[in-house]
C-alpha positions in Angstrom: 69.1 128.1 -33.5 69.9 128.1 -29.8 67.1 128.4 -27.3 69.2 131.0 -25.4 70.9 134.0 -26.7 74.0 135.5 -25.0 74.1 139.2 -24.1 77.8 139.8 -23.5 77.7 143.6 -23.0 75.5 143.4 -19.9 77.5 143.4 -16.5 76.9 140.3 -14.5 76.3 142.1 -11.2 73.8 144.4 -12.8 71.9 141.5 -14.5 71.8 139.5 -11.2 70.5 142.5 -9.3 67.6 142.8 -11.8 66.5 139.1 -11.5 62.9 138.8 -10.3 62.1 136.5 -7.3 60.6 133.8 -9.4 63.7 133.5 -11.5 65.9 133.2 -8.5 63.7 130.4 -7.2 63.8 128.6 -10.6 67.7 128.9 -10.6 67.9 127.5 -7.1 65.6 124.5 -7.9 67.6 123.8 -11.1 70.9 123.7 -9.1 69.4 121.3 -6.5 68.0 119.0 -9.3 71.4 119.2 -11.1 73.3 118.2 -8.0 70.9 115.4 -7.0 71.0 114.0 -10.5 74.7 114.3 -10.7 75.1 112.4 -7.4 73.1 109.5 -8.8 75.2 109.5 -12.0 78.4 109.8 -10.0 77.8 106.7 -8.0 77.1 104.7 -11.1 80.1 106.3 -12.9 82.5 105.5 -10.1 81.4 101.9 -9.9 81.6 101.4 -13.6 85.0 103.1 -14.0 86.6 101.2 -11.0 85.1 98.0 -12.4 86.9 98.6 -15.7 90.1 99.5 -13.8 89.9 96.2 -11.9 88.7 94.1 -14.9 85.2 93.4 -13.7 81.9 94.6 -15.2 80.5 96.8 -12.4 76.7 97.4 -12.2 75.0 96.1 -15.3 71.7 94.6 -14.3 69.2 97.4 -13.5 68.4 99.5 -16.5 70.6 100.0 -19.6 74.3 99.7 -18.6 73.1 99.4 -15.0 72.1 103.1 -14.9 69.2 102.4 -12.5 71.5 100.8 -9.9 72.0 104.1 -8.1 68.2 104.6 -8.0 67.8 101.1 -6.4 70.5 101.9 -3.8 68.8 105.2 -2.9 65.5 103.4 -2.5 67.1 100.8 -0.3 68.6 103.5 2.0 65.2 105.2 2.1 63.3 102.1 3.4 66.0 100.7 5.7 65.4 100.8 9.4 66.4 104.1 11.0 68.3 103.5 14.2 69.2 106.2 16.7 71.9 105.4 19.3 70.7 105.7 22.9 73.9 107.4 24.1 73.9 109.9 21.3 73.2 113.6 21.6 69.9 113.5 19.8 69.8 117.0 18.4 73.3 117.1 17.1 73.2 113.5 16.0 70.3 114.3 13.7 71.5 117.8 12.6 75.1 116.7 11.7 74.3 115.1 8.3 71.9 118.0 7.4 74.7 120.5 8.1 77.0 118.6 5.7 74.4 118.6 2.9 73.3 122.2 3.3 76.9 123.4 3.1 77.5 121.3 0.0 74.4 122.8 -1.7 75.5 126.4 -1.0 78.7 126.2 -2.9 77.1 125.9 -6.3 75.2 129.1 -5.8 78.3 131.1 -7.0 79.4 128.8 -9.8 78.8 130.4 -13.2 77.3 128.1 -15.9 77.4 130.7 -18.6 77.4 134.4 -19.6 74.5 136.9 -19.4 71.8 135.3 -21.5 68.5 136.5 -22.9 65.5 134.3 -22.0 63.3 134.0 -25.2 59.7 135.3 -24.8 60.6 137.8 -22.0 62.6 141.0 -21.7 64.9 139.4 -19.1 68.6 139.0 -19.5 70.2 137.0 -16.7 73.5 135.2 -16.1 73.4 131.4 -15.8 74.4 131.8 -12.2 72.4 132.1 -9.0 74.4 134.8 -7.4 77.9 136.4 -7.3 79.8 138.9 -5.2 83.3 140.3 -4.8 84.5 137.6 -2.4 82.7 134.6 -3.9 85.7 132.3 -3.7 86.1 133.0 0.1 82.4 132.1 0.4 83.2 128.8 -1.2 86.1 128.1 1.2 83.9 129.1 4.2 81.1 126.7 3.1 83.6 123.9 2.6 85.1 124.5 6.1 81.6 124.7 7.7 80.7 121.4 6.1 83.3 119.7 8.2 81.3 120.6 11.3 78.8 118.0 10.1 81.4 115.3 10.2 82.9 116.5 13.6 79.5 116.8 15.3 78.3 113.5 13.8 81.3 111.7 15.2 81.1 113.4 18.6 77.4 113.1 19.0 77.3 109.4 18.2 78.6 108.6 21.7 81.0 106.0 20.4 84.8 105.6 20.2 85.3 105.0 16.5 83.1 107.9 15.3 84.9 110.2 17.8 88.3 109.1 16.4 87.1 109.8 12.8 85.8 113.2 13.9 89.1 114.1 15.4 90.9 113.1 12.3 88.6 115.2 10.2 89.4 118.2 12.3 93.1 117.8 11.7 92.5 117.2 8.0 90.5 120.3 7.4 93.1 122.5 9.1 96.0 120.9 7.1 94.5 120.9 3.7 92.5 124.1 3.8 95.8 125.9 4.3 97.3 124.3 1.2 94.1 124.9 -0.8 94.1 128.6 0.2 97.7 129.0 -0.9 96.9 127.5 -4.3 94.2 130.1 -4.9 96.2 133.3 -4.0 98.0 133.3 -7.4 94.6 133.0 -9.1 93.5 136.1 -7.4 96.7 137.9 -8.4 96.3 137.1 -12.1 92.5 137.7 -12.2 92.5 140.8 -10.0 89.2 139.7 -8.4 87.7 137.0 -6.1 84.4 137.0 -8.0 83.9 133.7 -9.8 82.4 135.3 -12.9 85.2 137.8 -12.9 87.8 135.0 -12.8 86.1 133.3 -15.7 86.1 136.6 -17.7 89.8 137.0 -17.0 90.5 133.7 -18.7 89.2 134.8 -22.1 92.6 134.6 -23.8 94.1 131.7 -21.8 93.2 129.4 -19.0 95.1 129.8 -15.7 96.2 126.2 -15.7 99.0 127.2 -18.0 100.8 129.9 -16.0 99.6 128.5 -12.7 100.3 124.8 -13.2 101.8 124.1 -9.7 98.9 125.9 -8.1 96.5 123.7 -10.1 98.3 120.5 -9.0 98.3 121.8 -5.4 94.6 122.5 -5.6 93.8 119.0 -7.1 95.7 117.3 -4.3 94.0 119.5 -1.6 90.6 119.0 -3.1 91.0 115.2 -2.8 92.0 115.6 0.9 89.2 118.1 1.5 86.5 115.7 0.3 87.8 112.8 2.4 88.5 110.6 -0.6 91.1 107.9 -1.0 94.0 108.1 -0.3 92.9 110.7 2.3 89.8 109.1 3.7 91.2 108.9 7.2 87.9 110.1 8.9 86.2 106.9 7.5 89.0 104.4 7.2 86.8 101.3 7.0 89.8 99.0 7.7 90.5 100.4 11.1 87.5 102.5 12.2 84.6 100.4 10.8 83.2 103.4 9.0 84.7 106.3 11.1 82.3 109.1 11.8 79.4 107.3 10.0 79.7 104.1 12.1 76.5 104.8 14.1 74.4 106.2 11.2 71.9 104.2 9.2 69.1 104.7 6.7 68.5 108.3 5.5 70.9 109.9 8.0 73.7 107.8 6.5 72.4 108.6 3.0 72.7 112.4 3.8 76.4 112.0 4.6 76.8 109.9 1.5 75.0 112.6 -0.5 77.2 115.3 0.9 80.4 113.5 0.0 79.5 113.1 -3.6 78.2 116.7 -3.8 81.5 118.0 -2.4 83.3 116.0 -5.1 81.2 117.8 -7.8 81.6 121.1 -6.0 85.4 121.1 -5.9 85.6 119.9 -9.5 83.4 122.8 -10.5 85.6 125.2 -8.5 88.7 123.8 -10.2 87.0 124.1 -13.6 86.0 127.7 -12.9 89.4 128.9 -11.4 91.8 127.1 -13.6 90.1 125.6 -16.7 88.2 128.6 -18.0 84.9 127.8 -16.4 82.1 127.7 -19.0 84.4 128.8 -21.8 85.1 126.6 -24.8 88.6 124.9 -25.1 91.4 127.2 -26.3 91.5 126.0 -30.0 87.9 127.2 -30.4 88.7 130.5 -28.8 91.8 131.0 -30.9 89.9 130.1 -34.1 87.4 132.8 -33.4 84.4 130.4 -33.0 82.7 132.6 -30.4 79.4 130.9 -31.0 80.8 128.0 -28.9 80.8 130.4 -25.9 77.1 131.3 -26.3 73.7 129.6 -26.2 73.5 126.1 -24.8 77.3 125.4 -25.2 78.7 127.1 -22.0 76.9 124.8 -19.5 78.0 121.8 -21.6 81.6 122.9 -21.5 81.5 123.3 -17.7 79.8 119.9 -17.1 82.4 118.2 -19.4 85.2 119.7 -17.4 83.6 118.7 -14.1 83.3 115.1 -15.2 86.9 115.1 -16.4 88.0 116.0 -12.9 85.5 113.5 -11.4 87.2 110.8 -13.5 90.5 111.9 -11.8 88.8 111.3 -8.4 87.7 107.8 -9.4 91.1 107.0 -11.0 92.9 107.9 -7.8 90.6 105.8 -5.7 91.1 102.8 -8.0 94.9 103.2 -8.0 96.3 104.5 -4.7 96.2 103.0 -1.2 95.2 104.9 1.9 97.9 106.8 3.7 98.9 106.1 7.3 97.9 108.9 9.6 101.5 110.1 10.1 102.1 110.0 6.4 99.0 112.0 5.8 99.9 114.7 8.3 103.5 114.8 7.1 102.4 115.2 3.5 100.1 118.1 4.3 102.4 120.1 6.6 105.9 119.3 5.2 105.2 119.1 1.5 102.0 120.8 0.4 102.2 123.9 2.5 106.0 124.6 1.9 105.5 124.1 -1.8 102.5 126.4 -1.8 104.4 129.1 0.0 107.4 128.7 -2.3 105.3 129.0 -5.4 103.5 132.0 -4.1 106.7 133.9 -3.2 108.3 133.0 -6.6 105.2 134.1 -8.6 104.7 137.3 -6.6 108.3 138.4 -6.6 108.7 137.6 -10.3 105.6 139.6 -11.3 106.7 142.5 -9.1 110.2 142.5 -10.7 108.8 142.4 -14.2 106.4 145.2 -13.4 109.1 147.3 -11.9 111.4 147.1 -14.9 108.5 147.7 -17.3 108.4 144.2 -18.8 105.4 142.5 -20.2 103.7 140.5 -17.5 102.2 138.1 -20.0 105.8 137.0 -20.9 106.5 136.4 -17.2 103.3 134.3 -16.9 104.3 132.2 -19.8 107.9 131.7 -18.6 106.7 131.0 -15.1 104.4 128.4 -16.3 107.1 126.6 -18.3 109.6 126.8 -15.4 106.9 125.5 -13.0 106.1 122.5 -15.2 109.8 121.7 -15.6 110.3 122.0 -11.8 107.3 119.6 -11.2 108.8 117.1 -13.6 112.3 117.4 -11.9 110.9 117.0 -8.4 108.8 114.0 -9.5 111.9 112.4 -11.1 114.0 113.1 -7.9 111.3 111.6 -5.7 111.0 108.5 -7.9 114.7 108.0 -8.0 115.0 108.4 -4.3 112.2 105.9 -3.7 113.9 103.4 -6.0 117.2 103.7 -4.2 115.5 103.3 -0.8 113.8 100.2 -2.1 117.0 98.7 -3.3 118.7 99.6 0.0 115.9 98.0 2.0 116.1 94.8 -0.2 119.9 94.6 0.4 119.7 95.2 4.1 119.1 92.4 6.6 115.5 92.5 7.9 115.0 93.5 11.5 113.9 90.8 13.8 110.6 92.0 15.5 109.6 91.1 19.0 105.9 90.8 18.3 105.0 90.6 22.0 106.8 93.7 23.2 104.5 95.9 25.2 102.3 93.0 26.2 100.2 92.5 23.0 101.0 91.1 19.5 101.6 93.5 16.6 102.0 92.6 12.9 105.5 93.1 11.3 106.2 96.0 9.1 107.5 95.3 5.5 111.1 95.5 6.6 110.7 93.3 9.7 110.5 89.5 10.2 109.2 87.5 13.0 111.7 85.3 14.9 111.4 81.5 14.1 108.8 79.8 16.2 110.2 77.6 19.0 107.8 74.9 18.0 109.0 74.8 14.4 112.0 72.6 15.2 109.9 70.2 17.3 107.3 70.0 14.6 109.9 69.1 11.9 111.4 66.5 14.2 108.0 65.0 15.0 107.1 64.7 11.3 110.5 63.1 10.5 110.0 60.6 13.3 106.5 59.7 12.1 107.9 59.1 8.6 110.5 56.8 10.0 107.9 54.8 11.9 105.7 54.5 8.8 108.7 53.3 6.7 109.5 50.5 9.3 
């Protein structure tokens, strides 16, 4: 017997409006506890998975399988010395990490964990969701965009060069990848007929939107990695060139708040992807087709959603352990010249195709299926073309003579690019001759 019983015939909006205040507070507290616990687990999960990818153990000392390592790291940050930069704008310097965390906490308020459910021992039926409204997805995008203000203000208020550069990069990044993310979601609204998160999940009863909207899903996954400043898009931090980017002048708990916001945002965008493309809290499609509706009730819906979230979290970690950071020019070129045109092209193709099918009285479900298959074939073809072009360029660069680099042009030394070589040192000949002469003297 399940502790909770689903009540499928009660509208979500009506049930949410009837929630008493104490229940709203309980839901909000549970969401905060879930996010904080998930962040602690995510840090351990990332370190363990990357350790396996790189053939090393990862954390394995504190607690079983090293599970308490994240707790130890959190306590270390809590008790470290808190330093405030003298040249900083004190109010904004302190408020910036709080803005990032609060915006990250807001997003989960509209994520549905399950259907309308009856609470045993009471006469209350409530959705496993804090709130919902007709433009919930736009609310998610707004919170994600506002969260970037924490990064921008933190970098500017630090009164230092490297944090300011990271803040400027973050500004350009959110403009570039928010556009691509928004384009990937338009076709979801077209199929669902709503921007409500619970409505989108309800529209995926028969099939998940990942099948007919596969290019939009790929576009969203790439954009969500860029939106959360994760490798290979972590240009606002860029430890190799900006020390720690916008977080360079932060320490102790102020640094921990930024750290917390980053991992919360990873969980947030994974939950949004699960809700919009992977059926949300609904069971995988074989269970739905088999008529096992009990898997969509009781305690099962939150379990399905959490499993989907952690599947996408694994993708985050897998990308970090496999892909190198982009250069800034490559990063901007990829966003503006590839992601946005692809998003616009897919949107036009899908909208025109559905309008044509509807005009001639054809079944739109057939178009959705055909569009999904064509889209998958196009993605495979484009990937093959890019791989072949990259292989040909690599062969051509291997055959071509390397360009001789003047490392001191402009008055300072620069390292050579992969296709360039430094000219021979003028001392190399004298050094060889000196060694040869010393060998001759030794032999005499």
